[in-house]
N, C-alpha and C positions, 0 to 999 in steps of 0.2 A: 520576556521583553517584547515591547510593542514597536510598531513602526514610528510612533512619535518619539520614542527614546532614541532610536537610531537616526532619525531625521535631524535631531538636535546636534548629534555628534558630527554628522556629515556637513551641516551648515557651519559648524565651528571650524572644520578644516577648510571650507570654501571661503571663510571670512565673509559670510553673507548671512548673518543671523536673522535678518528681517525679511529675507526672500526678495530682495530688490533686483537680483540678477537671475537666479534660477528659481523657477516656480516649484511649488510642492508637487504639482502634477508631473512635471518633467523629472524630478528626482525620484518620484515613485515609479515611473515607467523605467527609468534607468536601473533602479534596484531590482525590479522584476526581471529585466533582461539579464543582468549580471548573475542573479541568483540561479536562473535556469542554465546559463552558460557554465557556471562553476559546477553545478550538479552534473551536467552532461560530461564534463571533463574529468571529474573525480569520482562520481558515484558514492559520495560519502554518506549521504542521508539514506538510512535504512530503517525498516520498521517490521514488526511482527504483528499479525492480526489473526483473529479467529472468526470463522464464519459459521453460523448455526445452520443446522439442517432440521426443518425446511428453511429456505432463505427468507429473510425478512425484508419486505418492501413497505414503504410508507403508503403507497397508493398504486393503483393500476389505471391505465388509460387505453382507449380504443382507437383514437384518431391522432395523427401527427400534430395537428394544430393545437391539441391540448397541452403539448410540451411547454409552450410559452407561459402557461399558467401554473407550472410546477415550480415550487420554491427552490432556490439555489441550495444545493447540498442534499436534497431529498432524493431517495431512490424510488424509481417508478418502473413498473413492469408493463411492457407493451403486449397486451393480451390479444388473443385471437389471431386471425390472418387479415392481411390488408392487401389492397390492390391500388398501388400508386397513389395512396392518400385519398382515393376517391370514396372508398367505403370499406367497412370491415365485415368479416363473415367468419363463421365457426366451422363450416364444412365446405368442401370444394364444389359440391353440387349447387350451392347457393350462388356461387359466382357464375356457373353455367346458366342458371335460371335468369340471373340479372342480365347476362349478355344475350339471352334468347337462343341458346344453342343446345337445349336439352338438359338432362339432369342425370347422366350416367356416371358421374365422378364418384369415387369412393374414398373413404378415409379409414385409416387404422387408428382405433382408439377414440377417446373423447377429448373435447376441448375444456379449458378451465379459465376462470377469470383471475384468480389469485394463485401464485405458485404453491402455497401450502395445500391447495386442493388436490395436488398430484399425489399426496400421501393419504388422502381420504377416499378418492375415487379409484376405480380399477380400470385397467386398459387405457391409460392416459396416452393420447396420441400427439404429444408436443414436447419439445425440449423444455427443461426447467433450468433457467439461467440463475446463477448465483452472483449477487452484486459484489464488486471489489471495492475497497476503500477509495474515497475520492482522490486521495493523494497517490494512488497506485501508478507506478511507471513501468516496472519490469519485474517479472517473477524470478525469485531466487530459489525458493523451496516451497513445496506444497505437499500436504499429507492429509489423508482421510483416516480417522480412527487410528492415528499414529503411524500409518503405513504410507510411504511416499507414493506419489502419482507421477506418471510420465505425461509429457505433452504430446498431442497429436493434432490432427485436423478433422474438420467435419466430414470431408470427403473420404478419409480413411475409415471413419466410423460408418459412414453410409455404405461402404463397400463390404461391410461384414454381413449384410443381408437386408432384405426389404423390411423386416420388422425391427430394425435397429432402434427406432424411437420408442418401442415398447419394452426394451430390455431393462431389467432391474436386477439388482444384486449388490455386490461390493464393488465400488468404483475402482477401476484400474488406471484410467487415463482421464485427461481433461483437455478441453480445447476452448479457444476464445470464440465468442459469438461472431464477431467481425472486427475490423480494424478501428472502429469508431466507438462502439459501446463498451463500457467498462464492466463487462460481464463474462463469466466462464460457465461452461457446462461440464458436469461430471458424468462419465459414462463407464459402465451402466449406471442408471439412476439409482441412488441409494435406496435400499429397501427400508431401512430403519430411520425413523425420525426421532429427534430428541424431545420435541414438544416442550420446550422451556417457556413458561409464561413470564412475561415482564409485567409486574404489577407494582403499584405504589410509585413513590418518587423519593429523591434525595439519596443520601449515602447508603451504600451496601453495608449492613451491620451483622448479618447472619446468613449462613447457607445451610439448608436442610441437611441434617446428618452430621454436622460438624460438632466437635467438642472444643470449645474455645477456652484458651488459658485465661483470658480476661474478657469481660463483657463491655468494655469501653475502649475507645481508641480507634485506630484505622488499620484495616488489613493491608499488609505490605507484601506478603508472599503466601502462596498456597499451592500445594502439590495437586496436579490433576485438573486444575481449573485455570482458565484464562480470564483475567479481570479486564473490564472495559477500558481501563486507563492504567498506563504504566507509571504515572506520577499523579499526585493530588488525591482526590477522593474517587474511589471506584463506585459506580452506580449499578453495575451488572456483572454477572459471572456466567461464563459458558463452559460447560464440561468438555474435556478433551475427547472423551469417548463419543464415537458416532458423529463427530463434527470435523470441520476443515480448519487446518492451521496453515497459514502462509507466511513466508518471509519475502520481502520485496524491496526494490529500490523506490525511493520516494521522489515524486515530482513536487518541487517546492510550491507551496501555496502562494498565490499572488496577493500582495498587500493592496487593499482597496480603500482603506481609511486610516485615520490616525491611530485607532485602537486595534488594528489588525495585528495578530500575533505573528512573530517571525519563527520559521521552522528551524533556522540555524541556531545551534547552541552558542553561548556567548563567546567561547574561545575561537569560533570560526567566522563570526559576523564581520570581523575586521577585514577578512579577505574579500568579502563581497563589497565592503566599503571602499577598498582600494580600486576595484573595478568601476564603481560608481563615480569616484573622484576622477578617474582617467577619462571617462566619457563626458563628465560635466565640463572639465577643462578643455576638451576637444570639441565640444558642441559649438555651433555657430551662434554664440551669444556675446554680450558685452564682456563676459568674464572669460573669454577664450584666451588661454595661455598655453601654447604648444609645448613649452619646456616642462611645465608642471604636468601636462597630460602625459608626456613621455616618461616622466619620473614615476607617476602612479601606475602607468602601464607596466614598467619594469617590476615594480613591487607586486603587482597583481600576478604577472607571469611567474615570478619567483615563488609566490605563495602557492600557485598551482603545482609547481614541482615539489614543494615541501609537503603538500597534502597528498600527492600521489605516493611519495615515499612513506608517509604516515599510514596510508591505507595498505600498502604492501607489507609493512612491518606488523600491522595489526593482525594480519592473517598468518603470520609466521608461527611456527611451533613455539610454545612457551616452555622454557627450560627452568627447572627449579634451581634457585640460588642456594649455594652451600659452600662450605670450606673446600679448598683445593687439596686433594690428597695425592701426594707424590710417592710413588712406590720406588723403593731403593733397589736397584738392580746390581748384582755382582757379576763381574766377568769371570770369576773363578769360584769353585766350590769352597765353602767355609766349613771348618771343623767345629764340633760342639765346644762350648765354653769349658766344659769339664775335661776336655782332652788335655793330657799332661803336656807341659811346654817342652819343646825340643831344644 
């Protein structure tokens, strides 16, 4: 479902099909506000994603001013070290030379330009970040090679020793790079890399080593591999071994045009619609009607309560349905049927 489809329904409720009172831009902003508010209150949108090792970035950059030239949705790695966006350098002694204070600074390990180089070089002296999905909001579960990881902080990792950045092995913990970048770091850095090459284009029709029951159609389920799409046509597959699997709460994607896809499933979009109608009737426009605004506000708040109950019941233990068996209990002992009558 696209924003154009939902916009038509909203305008029908507003009795404003031609947009004479409420503009498309206003209703779009209201939708994005309500969508974020509903997700914050209910946390209904969830997703599962797999992250390959080594991490995949579309490009790398060295200066902060280059960020404005990175296309929306693309993952980019900030390589090397930087000093207040003035210049970038690979080793600490270069900053000393630039400042004219000598060159006695030392570094552990070597720098790299692209994250995959950390599995080619030895003694890498920098963290290797892993990009999270653009819709990531909060982590619910993370595992490496099917083993769960615990969350920690960079400070705790640094307290393990001066050579913490050189540590490699099987990851035990992870931490976020900072509060702004959508990236995490696994520690120790994984020793094994999967090195899956992405070649060709179009639908995924075969995976090396598989024995297919049919040679046509679409793959819908496979054990041991995470497909790049949970519905529609899969274009890539990532093995679960030696890779990262995450489960997370989703931050709804903002609609920006008529063709923007809506993250909410069809049976939940009506609750977002209620909030949009509430705000539209309460806005300071010619269509302001406080009574209708209060009406849709009540429906929106009632919907939030229903969705919270739905979410709580969804995580309850599922019991198998079956016939009810009632055991007959006797208060006194019974004699066998073959016992002679008295």
